[in-house]
N, C-alpha and C positions, 0 to 999 in steps of 0.2 A: 289548071292547078295540079301539082304533083300529088299522087296518091301517097297515103301513109306507107304503103309497101315500098314504093320507090325511094322515099326518104330514108327508110330503114336500110335499104340496100346500099344507098350512097354512103350512109354512116358506116356500114360494115366494110365497104371498100376502102374508105378513108382510114379506118382503124388498122386494117391489114397492111395498107401501104405504109403507114407510120411505123408499124411493127417491123416490117422488112427494112425500112430505112434505118431504124434504131439498131437492128441486128447487124446490118452492113457496116455502120459506123463502129460498132464494138469489134467486129472482126478485123476491120482495117486498123483500129487502134492496137489490137494485139500484135499484128504484123509489125507495125511501127515500133512498138515497145521491144519486141524481140530483136529488132535491128538497131536498137538503142537510139532511135530517132524520137527522143522524148517529147520534143516540142510538137511534132506531128501527132504523136500518140495522145498527148494531152488534149489537143483540139478535138480529136475524134471521140475520146472518152467523155469529154465534156458534152459533146453533142448527144451521145447516147445517154449520159447521166441525166441530162435535162429532160429527156423523154421518159425517165423513170427506170432505166436499166440499173438494177442493184449492183451487178458485177462492175459496171462502168463507174458507179458511184464510189465503190470501194477502191478501185484502181486510181481514180482521179484523186481521191483523198490521199492515197499513198504517194502519188507524184507531188502533191502539195506538201505533204509532210517531209519528204526527203529533198525537195527542191530540184526535182528532175524535170527539165523542160520549162521551168518557170522559177520565179523567186520562191524560196521556202516560205510557206505560209501555214502555220499550225492552225490558225483559226479556220481557214478554208478547209483544211484537212478534216477537222472535227465536224464541220458542217456536212460534208459529204459522207463521212463515216456514219453520222447520226441517221441520215436518210436511209442508208442501207441497213443499219443496225435495227432500226424500228420495223424493218420488213422481215426481221428474224435471221439475217445473214450472220452466221457465227464469226467469220473473219472480221467483219465490220465491228461486231460486238467486242471481240478480243482487242482489235486495234484501238477502239474507243476507250476500252478499259485502260490501255497503256497511256493514252493521252491524259486521262484523269489521274492516273497514278503518278505521272511525271509532271503534271501541270503544264502541258503543252497545248496551247490554244484554248484552254479553259483553266479556271482556278483549280489548283491541286485539290483533289477530293478522293480520299481512299475509300470512302463508303460507296461512292459512285463507281469507282474502279472495280471494287469487289462485286458490285451488282452486275456490271456488264461482263466481267469474267465468268460469273456464275451462269448467266444466260448462255454464253458460248460453251462453257464446260458441260452443261446439261445436254448440249447437242453433240458432244463427243470431241470438241476441239482440244487436243492434248496440251497445246501451249497454254490455253486458258485454264485447264485443269491444274497444270503445273503452277501457274502464277497464283491461282486461288489457294493452292496448298501453301505457297509462300505467305500469302496474306494471313492465313490461320496460324502459321508458324511464328509470325511476328506480331500478330494482333493489329494489323493495319486495315482499318475499315470494317473489321469484324472483331468479335471477342477472341482473345487468344485461346486456341483450342487445338492442342497437338493431335488429338484423336481425329478431328475433322481434317487436319492437315494431312495425316496419314491416309485418310480416305481418298482425298483427291490425288495425292502422289501415287497411290496404288492404281487408280484408274488410268493415269497416264503411263505409269511404269508397265502395266499389263499390256498396253498398246505399243511397247517397245521404245518408250521415250527415255533416252539415256540420262537427261538431267534429273528427271523424277526418280529413276532407278538409283542414281547416286544419292540424292537427298533422302530417299526412303531408306537406303542403306545406312546413312548417318543416323536416322531415327531408330533403326533396329539396333545399331551399335551402342547408342546412348540410352535406349529405353524411353524415348520421348513419344508419348501417345500410343505406345505399343509395348508388349512385353519384350524385354531385352533379349536379343538372339544374335549371337555372333555368327552362327552358320548362315542365317538369313541375310545378315549384313554382307557377309563375304559373297554370297550368291548374287546379290544385287550389284555389288561392286564389280564382279566379274562380267555381268551383263553390260554394264555401262562402259567398262574398260574395253570390252570387245568392240565397241563402236568407235574406239580411238580417243575416248575422253581422258585427257591427262590426269585430271584430279582423281578420277576413279582408279586409274592405274597406280597413282601414288598411294591412295587409301588402301588398295589391295596389297601393295607392298608392305604397308604398316601391319595389316592383319596377318600376313604371312610371317613377318618378323616376330610378331608377338604370339603367333599360333592361336589367333582368335577365330574360331569357327572353321579353321583349316589346319592341316598338319604344319607345324612350324618348319619354315624353310628360309633360312637367312640368305642363301644364294639367290633364290627367286625374288626375295624382297629387294635386294640390291639392284637387280635389273630393272624392276618397276620404279623404284624410287629415284634412281639415277637418270631416268629418261622422262620424268614427269615434273609437274609443278606442285607446290604445296597446296593442300586441301583448302578450299575457300568455304565460306559459310553458305548455308542453304540459299539465303537471299541473294547471293552473288549471281545465281542463275535465274534472275528475273528476265524473261524474254520480251523482245521488242516486236515492232510491227512486222506483219506478214506481207510479203511482196505480192504484186499482181499475179504471179504464177500460182499463188496459193488461193486466190480469190474464187 
């Protein structure tokens, strides 16, 4: 009869072997994905995901959501995102928030969307911070609260996120949730415009034309306005799923 020590040793060997196999599947899946062999990537991600690899669960969910290497299946995407989200993975929490926000694979539920965005935002996911700011700005899934919207936009803007810099600039310009400040609005528009964001460039052209927070400069405003698109509302910059490269 085997001793208890021998049984424990065999169990440890089995666990390590399974872990190495799981890691190997994930690494192979990553190579297939980078080479755009999505069918092969899906098989390997699924193998690793079924063994509990959270990164593989996120990426498998993404492939199902986008229909890469398989038929598009939002329900399956949600299933895999949930497994990783419950393990505290912020990308999965963010992507799951998007699924609830748009009603893909689950009944549309703004309250659930905001809950998952918040969990990801608290872990520093700037995309989630941005979308949570949108929820508070529009009162979707949370009580309308411009100050709270400013709070989340500021967190993402401080981390260099241009969409939040632009939206926050709009709030300083209109005085929503914060004391109106044209200089601060112009500063934020400049930051977003420097990243190549057309809407921020257009907004910057407007403030130069009006001399709001900056010295009035009609010539500079024409350059910016003529090469940009009209300013969209804050909620136009609701961000969607993060790809495997972000997982």
